[in-house]
N, C-alpha and C positions, 0 to 999 in steps of 0.2 A: 449688743445689737448685732445681729447676724446679717451680712450683706446678701443680696439676692441678685443674680446675674440674669439679665433678660436676653432674649434672642434679638440681637441688634439689627437683624435684617427687617424687623417689623417697622413699618412706617409709623412714627408718632402722630398723634392727633392733637386736638385741642383739649385743654383740661381746665377745670374750675373747682374752687372750694371756698368755703367761708369759715369764719370764726367770729369771736365777739370779745368785748372787753370784760374785765373783771374788776372787782373792788373788794376791800376787806370789810366784812360785816362787823366783826369784833376781833380784837387781838393784836392790832398793829403795835409795834414797839415791844410789847410783852413777849411776842413770839421770838424775838432776838434772845431772850433770856430763858427760853425753853417752855414758855407757857403755850397753851393751844391757841389756835386761830381758826376763824370761820371765813372762808372766801366765797364771795357771792358773784355768780356770773351776771354780767350786764348784757343781756341777750339782744337788746335793741341798739347797742352800739356795735356795728358790724364791720368786719373787714372782708372784702371779697377779692380773691386773686384769680386772674384768668391767664392762662398760658397757651401760647400757640407756637408751633414749630417755625423756625426760619431756616433758610438754606445755609448749608455749610460750605466752606471753601472760599475761593477768591472772588471778590466783586471786581471784575476786570475793568469796568468803567471807572470805578472810584479808586482802584488800586489798593483796596483794603481787604481784610479777612473778616468774614461774617462770624459773629460770636453771639453770646447771650446779650440781650438788651432788656432794660428795665424802663417802665413808665410809671412814675409815681410823683407825688407832690414834692418829694425831697430830691429826686434825681430822675432825669429822663435821658437815656443814652446807653452806651455800652456798659455792661457790668464791670468790665475790667478798668473802667475809668470812674467808677462810683466812689463818692467820698466816704470817709470813715463812718458817717452817720448811718449809712445803709449797708455796712458790712454784714450785719446779722441777716439781712435779706439776701445778700450775695451768698452767704453760707447756706441759707435755706435751699437755694437752687443747687449749689455744688454738692452739698452733703447728701441731698436726696438722689441726685444722679450717681454719686459714688456708691450709695447704698445698693443701687440696682446695677452697678457695674457698667454704667453708661458713660462713654467718653467722647462719642462722635456725634452727638446730637446737640443742637442749639435751639434756644427758645427765646421768645419775647414774653416777658412777664409784666403784667399790669396789676397794680395794687391800688384799690380804692378803699380807703380807711376812714371810718367815722370815729375811731378811737384816738383821742388826742395824746400827744407825747408828754412825758414828764408830769402826769397827773395821777399816777398810781393806778392806772386802769389797764396796765399790761399791754401797752401798745406794741412793743417789740415782740413779745411772745405771741400776740394775736396775729401779727403779720407773718411771723415764722410758721404758725400753725396753718394759716391759709395757703401760703406759698408752697410749703412742703407737700401738703395734700394735693394741691393743684398740679404740681410737677408730676407726682405719682399718677394722678388721673390722666395726664397727657400721655403717660407711658402705658396706660391701660391697667394700672395697678391701684390697689387700695391699701393704705397703711394700717396695720393693726394698731391698737391703742398704745401699746408699750413702745413699739418702733416709732410711732408718731411722737410720743413724749420724748424719746431719746433724741430725735432729730431737732425738736423744738429746743431742748436743753442745750444742744450743741450750739445753736444760734444764740441762746441766752447767755452762754459763757462768753461769746464774743461781745455781747452787749453789756454784761454786768459782772463778769469775772467768776463769781461763785453763786449762782442763783439757787434759791431754796427748792425750786420746783413748784411753788405755789402758783406763780403766773402761768406756767406751762400747763398745769392741770385746770386752772380756773377758766382759761380762754377756750377750752373745748368742752367744759362741763355744762350740763343742762340744769343741775341742781347745786346747792351750796356744797362746798368741799371742806371737810374737817382735817386740820393738820395738827399733829401732835407727835413730838419725838421722832420726826422723820417719817411717821406713818400718815398716809393720806387715804381718806375714805369719803364716799358720798354721804350726804345727810338726807334721810327720808323726810318728806314734807307732809304735815297733817292738814294743810289747807293751802289756799292760794294767797300769796303775798305780793304786794305791789310796792315798788320802791321808786323814788326819784333820785337821780344822781345829778348834782349841780356843780359845774366847773367855775371856780373863782376867776378863771382867766389868768391866774398866776401860777407859774410852774412850781411844783412841790420841791422841797429841798430835803429829800430823804436822808442823804448822807450827813448833812449838817445836823439835822434833827436827831439822828441816831447817835452821832458823836456827842451832842449836847446831853442827851439822856445818859450816855456812858460816863460823861464827866460828872454829872449829878450823882450817879451811882457810886463812882469812886469816892466822892466827897461824903456821901451819906448812904451807904448801902442798905441799911435797915429801912430807911424811909422809902427808897425807890423800890426795894424788894416788896414792901408792903403794897405799893400801888400795882406792881406787876402781878402779884398774887391775886389782887382784887379784879384786875382785868381778866386774868385767866379764869377766875370763877364766873365772871360775867359771860365769857365765851361758853362755858359749860351750861349756864342758865339759858343762854340764847339758843343753843342747840336743842335743849329741851323744849323751848317754846316753839321752835320750828317743827319739831316732831309732833308736838301736841296741837299745832295749828293755832297757837295763842298769839295773835298779833299785838294785843295790848301788852302782854308780858314782854314780847320782844322789844316793843318800843321803850319800855322802862329800862331794859338793859342797854339800849342804844344811848339814851339820855345819860345814864350813869357812866357809860364808857367815855362819852365826850368830856364829862366833868373830870374824870381821872386823867385823860390825855391832856386836858388843859392844865392839870396840876403838874404834869411832866413838862409843861411849857413848850408843847409842840403844836398848839393851836396858833391862831393869828387873828388879827382884827377882821380880816376878810372872811375867814372861816366862821368866826363867831357871828358875824353879821348874817351870813346865810343860815346858820343854825337857828338864830333868833327868828329870822323870817319864816323858816319852815315851822317852827313851834307856834308862831303867831297865826299861821294858817292851819293850826290844829293837827299838825303831823303827829302820828302816834309816838314817834321818836325821831331824833335827828342827831347826827354826829359828824365830825370830820372823818374822812376815810383815807387811809394811806399814811405816808410818812409825816404829813402835816407841813405847817409853815408855807401854805400854798396848796394847790391841788383841788380836791373835791370834797363835797359834803354829801352825805347819804341820808335820805329821809324816808320814813315808812308811812304809806298812805292806807286809808281804810278801804278804798276801792278806786276804780279808774277815774271817776269824776273827781274824787278828792285829790288824786294824783295830779290831774290837770290844774286844779286850784293851787296846789303846792308849787308846781312847776312855774305857774304864772307869778306867784308871789316871789319865788326865788329869782326869776328873771327881773322882776321889778326891783329887787334888792341888789341887782348888779351882777347876777350870774351870767357868764359869757355863753353858756349853753346848758341845756338840761336833757336828760334821757330818762324815760320811764321804762322800767323793766319789770316783768311779772315772772315769778317762779311758781311752780305747782300747776294746777289745772288752769288753762288759759281760756276758759269758757267766756 
């Protein structure tokens, strides 16, 4: 990522940008072992960041120095007093300013997020995507796709250590993203697809679930490899159904993927209850999404009205929140 230096005599203005959540359509856990995965943008779970300049220098009345400030549900106040939980957001501001060679400007950053944390929906990446783009906008700049990705990944390293890049791509994509062997590419859509995402209200336990699958693999590698291979094949089939516009076929792969993930013991009673509720509402397919043992369920609807019925059924079964998202033509 090459830095760009701005003319610092230019007065900064207000900036704004948005991003959205993401979820895994097919491939969770298997991707850890090199299998492909499909990442689905959740376009209706949005993050909006707004940035406005604040004066630099001494506040003589208060005897303090003006710096960057943040307004969010996690922290409101000076950035340099922010808790560890929002350090990725702090990085989004500072890394973007550093990219443009800006050291003498200060901003107030407001983050309004509909993407819940610890649900496998890419919350930290979505916030980073919106904040980095909003800071650039306040400087009168637009980030190209790769620079934007690099900045989001810098924030994600603060949040997660060694991010794969799936979240960073998914939260800015308008279509599903295919990930295999480190290669990421958009997936063409043959029709309109409507999904419902339902939150169990329980944080996912991705690290524990990944560790548990690893332990099972160590104990019986042949059995786990067989399940991983089948999930990878389902991901390939799902990509074909998306490209062909085959919603019924996609639903079949989703149901099969949930069964395989259950066989890996990464589902839970709460996830299974919501999957059963979606299927009882005639969802074309339903599965857990993300690391499992909490988090969210993903269901495929036949159309918008059907999505409303599925969402109502999921809330009736205990879902803390639901989102309906459409990919492809949004007529």
